[in-house]
C-alpha positions in Angstrom: 116.6 110.1 99.1 112.8 108.7 99.7 109.9 111.2 99.6 109.3 113.0 102.5 106.4 111.8 104.2 105.2 114.9 106.1 101.6 116.1 105.7 100.4 119.5 104.7 98.1 121.9 105.6 95.1 120.4 103.9 95.6 117.6 105.7 94.8 119.1 109.0 91.7 120.7 108.0 92.4 123.6 109.5 89.0 125.4 109.4 87.6 126.8 112.7 90.5 125.4 114.6 93.3 126.9 116.9 96.0 126.4 114.9 99.6 126.8 116.1 101.9 128.1 113.7 105.5 128.5 113.8 107.1 130.8 111.5 110.5 132.4 110.9 110.4 135.9 111.2 114.1 136.4 112.8 115.2 139.5 111.0 118.1 142.3 110.7 116.6 145.1 113.2 117.9 148.8 113.9 119.7 148.3 117.7 118.5 152.0 118.0 115.0 152.4 116.5 114.1 148.5 116.7 113.1 149.1 113.1 113.0 145.7 111.3 115.7 146.6 108.3 114.2 143.7 105.5 110.7 142.3 105.6 111.6 139.2 103.2 111.4 136.5 106.1 107.7 138.2 106.1 106.9 137.7 102.9 107.9 134.2 102.3 105.1 133.3 105.3 102.1 134.7 103.5 101.0 132.3 101.8 100.7 129.9 104.5 98.9 132.7 106.5 96.5 133.0 103.3 95.8 129.1 103.5 94.8 129.3 107.4 93.0 132.8 107.0 89.6 130.4 108.1 91.7 129.2 111.2 91.8 130.9 114.9 96.3 131.2 114.0 98.4 131.7 117.1 101.8 132.2 115.9 105.1 131.3 117.9 108.6 132.6 116.3 111.9 133.9 117.4 114.3 136.8 117.4 118.0 136.3 117.6 119.0 134.8 120.9 119.7 135.6 124.6 122.9 137.7 125.1 122.7 139.1 121.6 121.8 142.8 120.7 118.7 142.1 118.8 117.4 139.8 121.3 113.9 141.7 121.7 110.1 141.6 121.8 107.9 140.7 118.8 106.3 143.8 119.2 107.3 145.3 115.9 107.0 141.8 113.9 103.5 141.5 114.8 102.8 145.1 113.8 105.2 144.5 110.1 103.0 141.1 109.5 99.7 143.2 110.2 100.9 145.7 107.0 101.9 142.8 104.8 98.6 141.1 105.5 96.4 143.7 105.7 94.2 142.1 108.8 95.1 142.8 112.7 97.8 140.7 114.2 97.5 141.2 118.2 100.6 140.8 120.0 101.0 139.1 123.3 103.8 139.8 125.7 103.5 136.4 127.4 104.4 132.8 125.7 102.1 130.7 127.6 101.2 132.5 131.0 97.5 133.1 131.6 97.5 136.8 129.6 98.7 134.0 126.5 95.9 131.7 127.5 92.9 134.0 127.8 93.9 135.7 124.3 93.9 132.0 122.6 90.8 131.4 124.7 88.7 134.4 123.2 89.9 134.1 119.7 87.3 133.9 116.6 87.9 132.4 113.4 90.2 134.6 110.9 92.1 135.6 114.0 95.8 135.9 114.4 97.6 136.3 117.6 101.2 136.5 117.7 102.6 135.0 121.2 106.1 136.8 122.9 109.8 135.8 121.2 110.0 131.7 122.2 113.5 132.1 123.2 112.5 134.5 126.5 111.5 131.1 127.8 115.0 129.3 128.9 113.7 125.8 127.7 113.6 126.8 124.2 117.4 127.8 124.1 118.5 123.9 125.1 119.1 121.1 122.0 117.0 118.6 123.0 116.3 115.0 121.7 112.4 114.9 120.6 111.2 112.6 123.7 113.0 115.1 126.3 111.2 118.1 124.2 107.7 116.9 124.4 107.8 117.2 128.4 109.2 120.7 128.4 106.8 123.2 129.8 106.9 125.1 126.8 105.9 122.4 124.6 103.5 121.0 127.2 101.7 124.5 127.7 101.8 125.9 124.2 100.2 122.4 123.1 97.5 122.6 125.5 96.7 125.7 124.0 96.0 124.9 120.3 94.3 122.0 118.4 97.1 121.3 115.6 100.5 122.6 115.0 102.1 124.1 111.5 105.6 124.5 110.9 106.4 126.9 108.2 110.0 127.7 110.1 112.4 126.2 107.1 115.0 128.4 108.4 115.2 126.9 111.7 114.7 123.1 110.3 118.3 122.0 111.3 117.9 123.0 115.0 116.6 120.4 117.8 114.8 123.2 120.1 111.3 121.8 121.9 108.8 124.0 119.9 110.6 122.7 116.6 110.7 119.0 117.6 108.9 118.8 120.3 105.4 120.1 119.5 104.6 117.3 116.5 104.8 114.5 118.9 101.7 116.5 120.9 99.5 117.7 118.4 98.8 116.9 114.9 101.3 118.0 112.7 102.1 119.7 108.8 104.1 121.6 106.8 103.3 125.0 106.0 103.1 126.1 102.3 106.7 127.7 102.8 108.0 124.4 104.4 106.2 122.1 101.7 108.1 124.2 98.8 111.3 124.4 100.7 111.7 120.4 101.3 109.9 119.3 97.6 112.1 121.7 95.6 115.5 120.5 97.4 114.4 117.1 97.3 114.3 117.3 93.6 118.1 118.0 93.8 118.4 114.7 94.5 116.1 112.5 92.3 114.6 114.2 89.3 116.6 117.4 88.6 117.8 118.0 85.1 121.4 116.6 84.1 123.9 117.4 84.8 123.7 118.4 88.2 126.5 121.4 89.3 127.1 122.4 92.8 128.6 125.8 92.9 129.9 125.9 96.7 131.8 129.1 98.1 131.6 131.3 101.6 133.7 130.8 104.3 131.5 127.5 105.8 134.0 125.3 104.5 133.3 122.5 106.7 129.4 122.5 105.4 130.6 122.8 101.7 132.8 119.8 102.1 129.7 117.8 103.6 127.9 118.9 100.5 130.4 117.7 98.1 131.1 114.4 99.7 127.7 113.6 100.1 126.9 114.7 96.5 129.9 113.0 94.4 129.5 110.0 96.3 126.2 109.5 95.8 126.6 110.6 92.0 124.2 113.3 92.7 126.2 116.2 91.2 128.3 115.7 88.1 130.4 118.5 88.9 131.5 120.9 91.8 133.0 124.5 91.4 134.7 125.6 94.2 134.8 129.4 94.9 135.5 131.4 97.8 137.2 130.3 101.1 136.3 127.0 99.9 138.3 127.0 97.3 141.3 128.9 99.0 141.0 125.1 100.8 140.8 123.2 98.0 143.9 124.8 96.4 145.8 124.4 99.4 145.0 120.7 99.8 146.0 120.2 95.9 149.7 121.5 97.0 149.2 125.6 95.8 151.0 128.4 98.4 147.9 131.0 98.2 150.0 133.4 100.3 150.1 134.2 103.9 146.8 135.9 105.0 144.7 133.5 103.3 146.6 130.8 104.8 146.3 132.7 108.1 142.9 132.6 107.4 142.2 129.2 107.0 144.2 128.8 110.4 141.8 130.8 112.2 139.0 129.2 111.0 140.0 126.0 112.1 140.0 124.5 108.7 143.2 122.1 108.9 140.8 119.1 109.1 139.0 120.0 106.3 141.9 120.5 104.0 142.7 116.9 104.4 138.8 116.0 103.7 139.4 118.3 100.2 142.5 116.3 99.5 140.5 112.7 99.6 137.7 114.5 97.8 140.6 115.3 94.8 142.2 112.0 95.3 138.6 110.2 94.7 136.9 113.1 91.8 140.2 115.2 90.6 138.0 115.3 87.4 134.7 116.1 88.6 135.9 119.4 91.1 136.2 122.6 89.2 138.8 125.2 91.4 139.9 128.7 90.0 143.0 128.7 88.1 143.1 132.6 88.7 142.7 134.8 91.6 142.2 138.1 92.7 144.1 139.9 95.4 144.2 143.2 96.7 147.6 145.1 96.1 148.8 148.7 96.5 144.7 149.5 97.1 143.7 147.8 93.5 142.5 144.8 92.1 145.2 142.6 90.4 145.2 139.5 89.3 147.5 136.0 89.4 147.7 132.2 88.5 147.1 130.5 91.4 150.9 129.1 91.0 152.1 132.5 91.8 150.0 134.2 94.1 151.9 137.1 95.9 153.0 136.1 100.0 152.0 139.3 101.4 148.8 139.6 99.9 145.0 138.3 100.8 143.0 136.3 97.8 139.9 137.8 98.0 137.7 137.3 94.5 138.5 134.5 91.8 139.9 135.8 88.3 138.2 136.9 85.4 139.9 133.9 83.4 138.4 131.8 86.2 135.2 133.3 86.0 134.7 132.8 81.9 135.6 128.9 82.3 133.1 128.6 85.4 130.4 130.8 83.9 131.0 128.2 80.7 130.4 125.2 83.3 127.3 126.5 84.7 125.7 127.5 81.4 126.0 123.9 80.3 124.6 122.4 83.3 120.8 121.5 83.3 120.6 122.0 87.5 122.7 124.4 89.4 122.7 124.8 93.5 124.7 127.7 93.9 125.8 128.4 98.1 127.9 130.9 99.4 129.9 134.0 97.8 133.0 133.8 95.3 134.8 136.4 97.0 134.6 139.3 99.4 131.5 141.2 97.6 130.4 143.5 99.9 133.7 145.4 97.9 133.0 146.3 94.4 136.5 145.7 93.2 136.0 141.9 94.4 132.4 141.4 93.7 132.7 140.4 90.0 133.2 136.7 90.7 129.6 136.7 92.6 127.6 138.7 90.3 128.7 137.1 87.1 128.4 133.4 88.3 125.0 134.0 89.8 124.0 135.8 86.5 124.7 132.5 84.9 123.3 130.1 87.1 119.9 132.6 86.9 120.1 131.5 83.1 119.9 127.8 83.9 116.6 125.4 83.6 116.5 124.6 87.4 118.2 126.5 89.8 118.3 126.7 93.2 120.2 129.0 95.9 121.1 128.3 99.4 119.8 131.3 101.8 122.3 133.8 103.6 124.1 136.1 101.6 124.0 134.6 98.3 119.8 135.8 98.7 120.8 139.2 99.9 122.8 139.4 96.2 120.7 138.1 94.1 118.0 140.6 95.6 120.7 143.3 95.0 121.0 142.2 91.6 117.1 142.2 90.9 117.3 138.7 89.0 115.1 136.6 91.6 112.6 136.1 89.3 115.2 134.1 87.5 115.8 131.3 89.7 113.6 128.3 89.8 114.2 128.8 93.9 116.0 130.8 96.6 116.2 128.9 100.0 114.8 130.8 102.9 117.1 129.0 105.2 120.9 128.9 104.9 122.0 126.3 107.2 118.9 124.3 107.1 119.5 124.2 102.9 123.2 123.4 103.1 122.4 120.6 105.8 119.6 119.0 104.2 121.7 119.0 100.9 124.5 117.1 102.6 121.8 114.3 103.1 120.9 114.5 106.6 117.1 114.4 108.1 116.7 117.6 109.7 115.1 117.8 112.9 112.1 119.4 111.9 111.3 117.3 108.9 111.7 114.0 111.3 109.6 115.3 113.8 107.1 116.2 111.1 107.2 112.3 109.8 107.3 111.4 113.5 103.8 113.1 114.0 102.1 111.9 110.8 102.7 108.3 112.0 101.5 109.0 115.5 98.4 111.2 114.3 98.0 109.9 110.7 
């Protein structure tokens, strides 16, 4: 993967300029009180906010999507950011109407304004190509209000929505501090990461994990792929094991028949590089019981990897120079079946260069209190895994285009 040619905040010379700043502040919200339950995403953007302290910063961001219970205004988000920054953040309940335009026009250097949830505008919920995105009303109106655009929302970088891919074609644009850090660190996995490189792929997003495994093995990026969670179950089925009715039904429910065929193809070509669990844990008579993968009972679900599998996989992880970890090993919300996830993450935290995909895995690391032991914990689950499949993310592509257009 070549160096990603995206500009940085320094390239824009933002002092005194009106900066349109795309953040990803989409957070868990209590439906009753509308309080934000976790401010992790806010904290991740603070370095970018600080870097723009001499600008007039106009924040655009989203919360949830139409039809969801937590689809709401951004008043609480402005208050939360204000608390964390220690400076006033003015919430404007308009995206590009007169109220919003007037608020931006009267800003002074150092002021911060947060516009309304961009997904309140129907156009922002469309998936478009960049040329069509730049012609939308939302993009044209927002671009007219600012001098430059900074995208710091790595969590949305895999989306082709107007503000993400359209604005860079109309305004000189660059990556924020967080976006730059994400792209630089994740790019290092492709070249320059300490060998051996070990991928640990788990959770339920089997299609994404298989795409990552294919890319990493075919291009000689990964030396080893460890599969856990539902990803492991799919590989076990592909390898001819009977994993019991409940787990087989789950794979059918998730429509992963095609993924079983892809897993078979991976095993045919890279059998020695794919590590599957040899023991699993099931719930039997309401307690954790372990079996060899050759003897999984028919009537109980596989909910974690077994202790012998944990011990073997920990050794593989410890031998690695680089670990990329995405997705849990089992139903970690249940303490009886959290062992695999906890133990493998603890092992990964000791590796020289350790990268973690976002989502559930990041939440577990925070719970274990070992965040500082990892090189990088990504803020974007979907964006991170799509990046690792070798695809060019729409947001990154748009920033590269902007650099070509505006220099």
